[in-house]
N, C-alpha and C positions, 0 to 999 in steps of 0.2 A: 504493500500500500504506500509506503513512504517513497519508494522509487517511482511509482506511478505519479504521485504528487509532484515529485521533482521534474519528471518529464513534461507534465502539463505546464508547470511554471516556466521551464526552459523554452517550450514551444511558444508560449505567450511572449516571452522575452525576445525570441527571434522575430516575431511579427512586429513588435514595438521597434526593434532595432532597424528592420527594413524600412518602416515608415519614417523613422527618425533620420536615418541617413539620407533619404530622399528629401526631406524638408531642410536638412542642414546645407544642401547644395545651394539653396536660395538664401538661407539665413546668414551664412558666413561671408557673403559678398560685402565688401566695404569695411569689414571688421579687421582689427588686429586679432590674429588667432588666439594669442595668449589672453588678451582681454576678454574676448568672447567666451573662452573656456572658463575663465575665472568667474564671470558673471553667472553663467549657467550653473557651475558647480557650487558656487556660494549660495545661490537661491535654492538649489536642491537640498543643501545642508540645512537651510532654514526650514524648508517644508518637512524634511524628515524629522527634525527635532520637534516640530509641531505634532507630527504623527505619533512620536514616542510619548509626548505629554498627553495627547488625546486618548491614547490607549493605556494611559497610566503606567507607563513603563519607565518612569524616571527613577524608580527604586532599582530597576535593573542597571541603570547607568551608575547609580551610587555604589552598587555592589561589584562593579568591575575592578579587578585587581590592577596593581601598578604594571605588572607584566602584560596584562591584556591591553591596557592603554598604550603601552609601547608597541604592541603588535598592530593596533589600529593606526598609530602614527606611521608605522612602517608601510601599511597598506595604502595610506594616503600618499606617501612619498613615491612608492614604486608603481602605484596604480593611478593615482589622481593628479600627479604633478610631473615627474621627470619624463615619462613616455610621451605626454602631451607636448612638451617643449621640443623633444627630439623629433616627433612625428611631423608637427606642423612647420617647424623650421626646415626640415628636410623636404617637405612637400613643395616648398618654393623652389627647390633645386633639382627636382626629378619629375618624371611623368606620373600622372594619375594612375596609369595602367600599372607601372612598376610598383607604386605604393599600394594599390589595391591588391595585387597578387601577393606581395610580401605580407601584408596585414592579414590576409585570409589564410596564411599558414599558421596562425595563432594556435589552432587546435592541435597541430603537430607538436609544437614546443610545450604546450600545456600538458599534453598527454605524456610526453617524455619526462617532464619534471614531476608529474604526478606518480609515475612509476618509481622514480628514484626516492622522492621524499614522502609520498603518501602510501607507497607500496601497492598502488593500484595494479590490477591484473588486466592485461590486454589479451583478448582471445583472437581466434582466426576471423571471426565475424567483424571485430573492430578493425583488424588489419585490412580486410577487403573493403569495408566502408571508407576507411581513411584513404585508401588508394583511389577509390572513386571520387572522393571529395577533392583530393589533390589534383587528379586528372581533370576534373570539372573546372577547378580553379584555373588550371593552365589553359584550357580551351576558352574560358570566358575572358581571360585577360591575355589574348593571343598575340597582341602587338607589343611584346616586351622589348624594351631597349636594353643596352649594355648595362651591367651592374656598375654602380658608381658609389662614391663615398656617401652621398646622400641616401642611397638605398641601404647602405650599411647602418646608417642612423635609424632608418625606419625598421630595419630588422632588429636592432637593439631595442627599440621601443616596443616592438611586438613581443620579444622575449620577456621584457619587463611586465607587460600586461599578462602574459602567460604566468609569470612568477606571482603576480598579484592574485590571480585566481587560485593558485595552489596554496599560497599563504592564507588567503581568505578561507579556503576549505578547511584548513587546520583550525583556524580561529572559530569557525562556525560550529565546531564540536562543543564549544562552551557557551557561545553567544548566539542570539537569534539573528536572522538576516537583516532586520531593520536596523539593529545597532551596528552591525558590520558595514552596512551601506552608509549609515550616517558617519561613521568614523572615516571611511574612505573619502567621502565628499567634503567633510568638514576640514580634516587635516590637509587634504589635497588643496583645498581653497586657501588655507593659510600659507602654504608654501608658494602658491601662485601669487598671492597678494604680496609676499615678500619679493618675489621676482619682479612684479610690476613696479613696486616702489623703488627697487634698485635700478631699474632700467628707465624709469620716468614715464612708462606707458600708462600708469594709472590716470594721468591727466586726461586721457582719451575718453573717460567716462562722461565728462561734461559735454562732449561734442556729439554724443549719440542722438540720433533723431528719434521721433516718436515711433516711426516704422521699425527702426532697429530694436528699440525696446520691446515692441510687440513680438518680433522674432525671438528675442531673448526669452520672453515669458512662454511662448509657444514651445520652443525646443526644451526649455526647462521642464515643462509638464511631461514631455515624453521621456526625458532623462530620469526624472523622478520615478516614473513607472518602470523604466528599464532596470534601475538599480534595485528597486524593491522586489520585483519579480525575479531578477537574476540571482541575487544573494539568497533569497528564500528557496529557490529551486536548487541552487548549488549545495545547500545544506543536506539535501536528500539523495543526490545522485553523484556519480563519479565525475571528476573534472573532465576526463576524456570524453565522456558522453555528453556533458553539458556544452562544452565548447564545440563539439561536432554538430549538435542540434542548432547552435547559434549560427552556423553557416547558412541555415535556411533563410536568414535575413537578406542575403544577397539576391536570391531569386525574387523576393518580395520587392526590394528596391528596383530591380530590373523591370518587373512587371508594371510598377507605378511609372517608371520612366517611359516605357513603351506606350502606356495608356494616356499619359498626360503631357508628355514632351514630344511625342511623335517620333521617338527613336525607333529605328528599324531593328528587327531581330535577325542578325546574321546567322548563318549556319553554325559558325564556331560558338557563338554565344548561346544558341539554342541547345547545342550538344552539352556545353558547359553547365547550363542550368539544370538540364535533365540528369546529368551525372551527379551534381551536387545534391539534388533532392533524393536520388536513389542511394547515394552514399550515406546521407544522414539517416534515412530509413533503415539501411542495413546496419548501421552502428547501434541504433536503438533496438531493432528487432520488431518484426511485424506484430507478434503477439503482445509484446510490452507496450507498443504504441497503441494497439487496439484497446487493451485493458485500461490504459491511461485516459483515452478519449471517451470511453463509453460511460464514464461516471463523472458528470459535471459537478457533483457535490464535492469533488476534491478541492475545488477552488475555495469553497466556504470552509472546508475542513482545514485548509492551510492558512486561513486568515490570522489565527492567533498563534501560529507556530513560530 
């Protein structure tokens, strides 16, 4: 039952991710990437703190040990701060195709680290699904350019995000998903604020237009839902399975782009999307996926988990 609950939450997260990435294509225009990231993350932290108080979980915050607070600070640094700086700075120096392909290898690095540090077991089914996911990623991002130093920065950011998921999975054995999500966004925002203050980019807040603030709040809403569902789901299933399911966000983004932006579906992209979906289903397993989806009450059951 717990695994089914985790699969449901991971599937919802993948859908949210696909829509969010589509919206961020419009939102990030005219923004400094680090300022945009800080505003979103900071607002998400405020919303999550409100959720914790609304659910009367402030006592859980008070009961967190010093070592657990240090773990949350670490998650904020390696998940909510450093990889964002690396990724968005590198994105200005490389192609979106290269960046997309490298970032979508996150499930490989997360699975590798989970085997080492969490002792997760990977079976033949996972290996087959992972191969399909990787092959689908290659087909979807078929116009790859030569690997550059900027691509190396994106690869490092991807590995850091993978490490964030593995570390968070360990912390989730003692804390619930809402607290871990809050820690990641709150401390990540503090690090980003320090960076903005040191670089003088904080002054850009006063120059934001009403339209830009509207985009900030819209994308903040999706990011809040993303971290809530993601860390709640990650508590119940393996990191390798969760990050593989998250790959389903790419086909959702692609379908929205095809539907609303008039983008054509090339043969390579079509094959890539099909392979990604097939790979994710293979990793989860048909029976596990069916059992997860046939009981909508799982969402309510996980509300207070």
